[in-house]
C-alpha positions in Angstrom: 0.0 0.0 0.1 1.2 3.4 -0.8 1.2 6.6 1.4 0.4 10.1 0.4 2.3 13.1 1.7 1.7 16.8 0.9 4.2 19.3 2.2 4.0 23.1 1.7 6.9 25.3 1.2 7.5 29.2 0.9 8.4 28.9 -2.8 8.8 26.6 -5.9 12.5 26.5 -5.6 12.4 25.0 -2.1 9.8 22.5 -3.2 12.0 21.4 -6.3 15.1 21.3 -4.0 13.4 18.9 -1.7 12.0 16.7 -4.6 15.5 16.4 -5.9 16.7 15.4 -2.6 14.0 12.8 -2.3 14.8 11.4 -5.7 18.5 11.2 -4.6 17.2 9.0 -2.0 15.4 7.0 -4.3 18.6 6.4 -6.3 20.1 5.1 -3.1 17.2 2.6 -2.7 16.0 4.3 0.6 12.7 5.2 -0.8 10.5 3.9 -3.7 8.3 6.7 -5.0 5.1 6.2 -7.2 5.1 9.9 -7.9 6.7 13.2 -6.8 4.9 16.5 -8.2 5.6 20.0 -7.2 2.6 22.1 -7.2 2.8 26.0 -7.4 0.0 28.4 -6.5 0.9 31.9 -8.2 0.0 35.2 -6.8 -3.4 35.1 -8.8 -4.3 31.8 -7.2 -3.8 29.7 -10.3 -2.4 26.3 -9.6 0.3 24.8 -11.8 1.4 21.0 -11.5 5.0 20.3 -12.3 5.0 16.7 -13.0 8.1 14.2 -13.2 6.9 12.8 -16.4 5.2 14.7 -19.1 2.8 12.2 -20.6 1.6 14.4 -23.5 5.1 14.7 -24.7 5.9 11.0 -24.3 2.6 10.1 -26.1 3.5 12.5 -29.1 7.1 11.0 -29.5 5.6 7.4 -29.2 2.8 8.2 -31.5 5.1 9.9 -34.0 7.2 6.7 -34.0 4.5 4.2 -34.6 3.0 6.7 -37.0 6.1 6.7 -39.0 6.4 2.9 -39.1 2.8 2.5 -40.1 3.2 5.5 -42.7 6.1 3.5 -44.3 3.6 0.7 -45.0 1.2 2.9 -46.9 4.3 4.8 -48.4 3.1 8.0 -46.6 5.7 8.3 -43.6 5.2 12.0 -43.0 1.4 11.8 -42.8 1.7 8.8 -40.6 4.2 10.7 -38.4 1.9 13.8 -38.1 -1.2 11.7 -37.4 0.7 9.4 -34.9 2.2 12.3 -33.0 -1.3 14.1 -32.7 -3.1 10.8 -31.8 -0.2 10.1 -29.1 -0.3 13.4 -27.7 -4.1 13.2 -27.3 -3.7 10.0 -25.6 -0.9 11.1 -23.3 -2.9 14.2 -22.4 -5.8 11.8 -21.3 -3.6 9.5 -19.3 -3.1 10.3 -15.7 -0.4 8.2 -14.0 0.5 8.5 -10.3 -1.4 11.0 -8.1 -4.8 12.2 -9.5 -4.4 15.6 -10.9 -7.8 16.9 -9.8 -7.1 15.9 -6.2 -3.7 17.7 -6.2 -5.3 20.8 -7.5 -8.1 20.6 -4.7 -5.7 20.0 -2.0 -3.3 22.8 -3.5 -6.3 25.1 -2.9 -4.9 25.3 1.0 -1.8 26.8 -0.1 -1.2 30.5 0.2 -0.6 32.6 -3.0 2.9 32.6 -4.2 3.8 29.4 -2.4 4.4 25.9 -3.5 4.0 22.2 -2.3 5.4 18.8 -2.8 3.2 15.8 -3.2 4.9 12.4 -2.7 3.4 9.1 -3.5 5.6 6.6 -1.3 5.4 2.9 -2.1 8.2 1.9 0.4 10.7 3.6 2.4 13.5 3.0 5.0 11.8 5.4 7.4 14.6 6.2 10.0 17.2 6.8 7.1 15.0 8.9 4.9 13.7 11.1 8.1 17.3 11.5 9.0 18.2 12.9 5.5 15.1 15.1 5.5 15.9 16.5 8.9 15.4 20.3 9.1 14.3 20.8 5.5 11.5 23.1 6.7 8.0 23.2 5.2 4.6 22.3 6.7 3.0 18.9 6.4 -0.5 19.7 5.0 -1.9 16.2 4.4 -0.6 12.8 5.0 -2.1 9.2 4.8 0.6 8.0 7.2 -0.4 6.6 10.5 -0.1 8.9 13.5 3.4 7.7 14.6 4.9 8.1 11.2 3.2 11.4 10.7 4.6 12.8 14.0 8.1 11.5 13.1 7.8 13.3 9.7 6.6 16.5 11.3 9.3 16.5 13.8 12.0 15.7 11.2 11.2 18.5 8.7 10.3 20.9 11.5 6.9 21.7 10.5 3.3 21.2 11.8 0.2 19.2 10.5 -2.7 21.4 9.3 -5.0 18.4 8.4 -4.7 14.7 7.6 -6.3 12.6 4.9 -8.0 10.6 7.6 -9.7 13.9 9.0 -11.1 15.0 5.6 -12.3 11.4 4.7 -14.8 11.4 7.5 
């Protein structure tokens, strides 16, 4: 079972810095992530998601490749490439992997304008080592599906406090 953690930061740079740190921990096999998304709420209140994987671009590239191959069969590789890229981009845009985009935008509504947050979908982690590496990063735990003991340890490690938990909002 995966756990979801949402941590707020004063700016996008800090949220991205922490995401890179967590991705480094993943390369050391201390944590396994399903997704890590930086969300930014601009001064006007608009919310932007910075995903790890751009599914629209990946779909366009894949579609272009397959379209070209199929286009060669019909002796129209350029037409095949164009149609493949367009259909691949559309398919990629409609595909949502990891954390649900709608959920993230709703949860990011709690952020103050001009701030950012980091959503982590954690599959597995070596808790003591990960928390030791994240010690003192700052930020505020906004939402989590961790049990109370793990949530308290996370809160203590990063030096923030919990605003609400997923259990509170699910009731």
